[in-house]
C-alpha positions in Angstrom: 124.5 -54.5 143.3 127.0 -52.2 141.6 127.0 -48.7 140.3 129.1 -47.8 137.4 128.9 -45.7 134.3 128.0 -47.5 131.0 127.1 -44.9 128.5 124.3 -43.4 126.4 121.1 -45.2 125.4 121.6 -47.9 122.8 119.4 -48.5 119.8 119.7 -52.2 118.8 118.6 -53.5 115.5 119.4 -56.3 113.0 121.8 -53.7 111.3 123.9 -52.9 114.4 124.0 -50.9 117.6 123.8 -47.1 117.7 124.0 -44.8 120.7 121.8 -41.8 121.4 124.1 -39.3 122.9 121.1 -37.1 123.9 120.0 -39.9 126.3 122.9 -40.0 128.7 123.3 -42.6 131.5 121.7 -41.4 134.7 124.9 -42.4 136.5 126.5 -39.1 135.6 124.1 -37.2 137.8 124.3 -39.5 140.9 127.3 -37.8 142.5 125.6 -34.4 142.3 122.3 -35.7 143.7 124.1 -37.2 146.7 125.9 -33.9 147.2 122.6 -32.0 147.2 121.1 -34.6 149.6 124.1 -34.3 152.0 124.0 -30.5 151.7 120.3 -30.2 152.5 120.0 -32.9 155.2 120.4 -30.9 158.4 118.5 -28.8 160.9 117.2 -25.5 159.7 116.8 -22.2 161.4 114.3 -19.6 160.3 115.5 -16.8 158.1 119.0 -18.3 157.7 120.6 -18.8 154.3 122.7 -22.0 153.9 125.6 -22.2 151.5 127.2 -25.4 150.4 130.3 -25.5 148.2 129.7 -28.2 145.6 132.6 -30.4 144.7 133.1 -31.4 141.1 135.4 -34.4 141.9 133.8 -37.8 141.4 133.0 -39.9 144.5 134.1 -43.6 144.2 131.2 -46.0 143.5 131.2 -47.8 146.8 131.0 -44.4 148.7 128.3 -43.3 146.4 126.3 -46.4 146.9 126.8 -46.2 150.7 125.5 -42.6 150.8 122.6 -43.4 148.5 121.5 -46.3 150.8 121.1 -43.7 153.6 118.5 -41.8 151.6 117.0 -44.7 149.7 116.9 -47.7 152.2 114.8 -49.7 149.7 117.4 -49.4 147.0 118.4 -53.0 146.9 114.9 -54.4 146.4 114.1 -51.6 143.9 117.1 -52.5 141.8 116.5 -56.2 142.0 112.9 -55.7 140.8 114.0 -53.4 138.0 116.8 -55.7 136.8 114.4 -58.7 136.8 111.9 -56.7 134.7 114.5 -55.6 132.2 115.8 -59.2 132.0 112.3 -60.2 131.1 112.1 -57.4 128.5 115.4 -58.5 126.9 114.2 -62.1 126.7 110.9 -61.0 125.2 112.9 -59.0 122.5 115.0 -62.1 121.8 111.8 -64.3 121.5 110.2 -61.7 119.1 113.4 -61.6 117.0 113.3 -65.4 116.6 109.6 -65.4 115.8 109.5 -62.4 113.5 108.2 -62.9 110.0 109.6 -59.5 108.9 113.3 -60.6 109.5 115.3 -63.2 107.6 117.0 -66.0 109.6 120.3 -64.1 109.3 118.8 -60.8 110.5 117.1 -62.6 113.4 120.4 -64.1 114.5 122.2 -60.7 114.2 119.5 -59.0 116.2 119.6 -61.7 118.9 123.4 -61.4 119.0 123.3 -57.6 119.3 120.8 -57.9 122.2 123.0 -60.5 123.9 126.1 -58.3 123.4 124.3 -55.3 125.1 122.7 -57.4 127.8 124.9 -56.2 130.8 125.1 -52.7 129.4 121.3 -52.4 129.3 120.8 -53.9 132.8 123.4 -51.5 134.3 121.8 -48.5 132.6 118.5 -49.6 134.1 120.0 -50.0 137.6 121.5 -46.5 137.3 118.2 -45.1 136.2 116.3 -46.7 139.1 118.9 -45.5 141.7 118.8 -42.0 140.2 115.0 -41.7 140.5 115.1 -43.1 144.0 117.6 -40.4 144.9 115.5 -37.7 143.2 112.4 -38.9 145.1 114.5 -38.6 148.4 115.6 -35.1 147.4 112.0 -34.0 146.7 110.9 -35.4 150.1 113.6 -33.5 151.8 112.5 -30.3 150.1 108.9 -30.8 151.2 109.7 -32.0 154.8 112.0 -29.1 155.6 110.0 -26.5 153.6 113.0 -25.5 151.6 111.8 -22.8 149.3 114.7 -22.7 146.8 118.0 -24.1 145.8 120.5 -22.1 143.7 123.4 -23.8 141.8 125.9 -22.9 139.1 124.3 -23.0 135.7 125.7 -26.4 134.7 123.7 -28.8 132.5 123.8 -31.5 135.3 122.2 -29.2 137.9 119.5 -28.2 135.4 118.7 -31.8 134.6 118.5 -32.7 138.3 116.3 -29.7 139.0 113.9 -30.7 136.2 113.7 -34.2 137.6 112.9 -32.9 141.1 110.4 -30.5 139.5 108.6 -33.4 137.8 108.4 -35.4 141.0 107.1 -32.5 143.1 104.5 -31.5 140.4 103.2 -35.1 140.3 102.9 -35.3 144.1 99.4 -36.1 145.2 99.4 -32.7 147.0 100.8 -31.0 143.9 103.6 -28.7 144.8 104.3 -25.8 142.4 107.9 -25.2 141.3 109.7 -22.9 139.0 113.2 -23.0 137.4 114.9 -19.7 136.6 118.3 -19.0 135.0 119.8 -15.7 135.9 123.1 -13.8 136.2 124.6 -12.6 139.4 128.1 -11.1 139.9 129.0 -12.2 136.4 128.1 -15.8 137.2 125.2 -17.7 135.5 123.0 -19.5 138.1 120.0 -21.8 138.1 117.4 -21.6 140.8 114.8 -24.2 141.6 112.0 -22.5 143.5 109.6 -24.6 145.5 106.3 -23.1 146.5 105.3 -25.1 149.6 101.8 -24.1 150.6 
C-alpha cells in the first residue's frame, strides 16, 4: 500500500477526461490530520489549555503512513477492500461501455481507453479517501474519549475541511454529539474553532 498525491476528481467520458478542481484529492489533508492526532493524543489535566504549533511542511509518505497505522490499525485491510471494490466498479464501467447501445463502436473504445488510462489514478484517489476517513474517524474518537471540548486552528481551508469532516462523523455517531464551527478574529488573526459538546 502506498500513499501519494494524484489530483482532483476525474470525469471520464467518450469525449475525454476532465478534472473537477472543486473535488481535491483527500491526500492533501492527511498530513494535517496526522498532526492533529499527534497533538491531541496525550494525557490531559483539568482546566489546562494545550497549544500545539502546527507545521506546514509536508511529511514524507512513508512517515505519514507509519503514523496513520498507529491511529488506524485496520488501514491495510480497509484499503485492500476499497481498492477491490473500485477495481470492480471500473471493470463494470468498461463492460457497460462495451455493451452500450447509446455509444458507437469508436466511442465505446475511446471510453474504455480513457477508463484504462485513469485506472491507477482512480484507485490511488480511492485509497487516499479511505485512509483520510479512517484518520478522521480516529480523530473523532480521540475527541470523544478525552472529552476535548474544542480545537482552534488558523483559518486555512484545509483545517476547515477537516473540521467539517470531523463534525460529520460526530453528528452521525449513534450517541449523536453536537458540534459547532465558528470563524472569528483574535489579535488580528483569523481563526476557526471546532466546538464539541460532549454530554
